[in-house]
N, C-alpha and C positions, 0 to 999 in steps of 0.2 A: 278870493284870491278868483273861486270856482266862478262868485256873479263873475269877476271880470271879465274870466275866462268866456264864462256864456256873449255877454253885451257885443262883446270884443267880436265873437261870430258870430253873430244880430247883425250888428251895424254891418258886416261884410256881408253874409247873407242880402242883408233889403237894397247895401247895394248897387249887390251883384244880381240883382234885382233890375236895379230901375236901364244901368247901363245896357246891361244885356239884353234883353226889352227893348230896349228901344232897337239896339242894334237891330235883333235879331226882323223887325219892326221894315224900320228901312230896307232890311234887302231879300224882306219875302216875297219880296215883285223875280227877285233872280232866277225863284223857286219856282218848277213850272203848279208848283199846289198852287199857285199861283192863280193863275185863270180857271179852279176850280168851281163849278157854280155856287155850290155848297159851304156855302157862309161855313157857319159852324163848324165846321171839319177847319179849314183856315185857322179857323182862330183854337179850336183843336189841335192843332201841327206846333201852331207861335208857342200857344201852355205847353205844350211837350215842352217842346224849343227850349224855353226860355228855364222849366219847372229841370230838364239835364243839363245848363250851363250853369244857374247856384249851385244845385245836387257839384259839376263842377268845379267850383270857382270855390265850393269851399269846404272839400277836397283836398283838394291842395292848400288854399290854407289851412289846414291843420298839420298836412304828411311835411312843408314845409315848417308849419310852427314845429312840432317833435325834431325836423331830423336839426333843425339851429336854436330847441329847446327856449324860445321867446314866440310864448305868443302879441308881441309888438313887436316880432318887426319887418311890419312897414314902418313904422317911426325908431326901429335901431335899426333893422339892415335892410335897406328897400332895394339899391339896386342890387348886391349879391343871392336876394332870395325873390326879389322879383329877377332878377334872367330863371331866376330853376321854375318863376310860372308861367312865366314865359314859352321856357324853350319845351314842358315840362305840357303845356296847355292847346301849342302846336304841337305837337304827338302825337298828343290821342286826339288834335283833332284834324290833323294828315290819316289817321288809321280810322277818322267815326262818318266820316265822308265820302274815304276812298271802298268803309265796307258801307255803307245805307249806299248809294247813287248808286254801283263797281257789282256787287257781290249779292247784294238782297231785295233793292230797285226800292225801296224807302221813301226815298229822293229823287230827281232827279232835275241838271239845269238847263233855266230855259238854255238858246244861246246867244242873250248879250249878258252871263257871267262871264267872265274872264277869269281863266282855267292858271295855274300855272301846277305842270308837268299832270298836268288833268284831273287841277283840287281845284274847288273854289277858291281866288285868289282875297271872295271877301268874308269869310268864316278862316281864310289863315292871317285878315288881320283885325279879326275880332279877336284871336283872339296874344294877340299884340300889345292893339289895339288898346283893351277896356280895363285887363292889368294894370297896366302902364295906370291909368286915371284915376282906376279903384283905389291906386300907390298912390294918388297922387291928389287924391278928396280925403286917403283918408287923418293925411300929416297937414294936411290943413283944417281938416277938425282938432286937431292937438294945438 
C-alpha cells in the first residue's frame, strides 16, 4: 500500500516538475529578473520557482488525499478534488505574488505582465491550467 502511495506521489511530483517547469520558463520574460545580465541568477530563480511549485503541488495533493481519504483522487474524484486543488493553489498564488511583489520586493513584473487586481495574470492562470492538465494526464496514464 505505502509503495503504491509513494509511486503515485512520485508521478505527481514528476508531472509537476515538467508542467510547472515549462510554465515558469515561458512566463519568465514577464518578470524583471529576465532582464538581469547574470544568467546564473536567472537559472537559480527559475529552479527556485519550479521547486516551490513542485512543493505546493505535492502538499496540495497530500492534503486533498487526506481530506478525501483517497490517494487515487485524480481518478476517483477529479472534478471535486480538482476544484479544491485549483481553488487552494489560486489562493496561495494570490497571497504569494502579493507578498513577494508588494511587501518584500522579491520579484517584480515587467510592464507587459497583464494584471488582475495587481496580481500577475500568468501565475494565476498557471494554478488553473497546470493542475487541470496534471489531472487529465494522470487519468490518461490509467
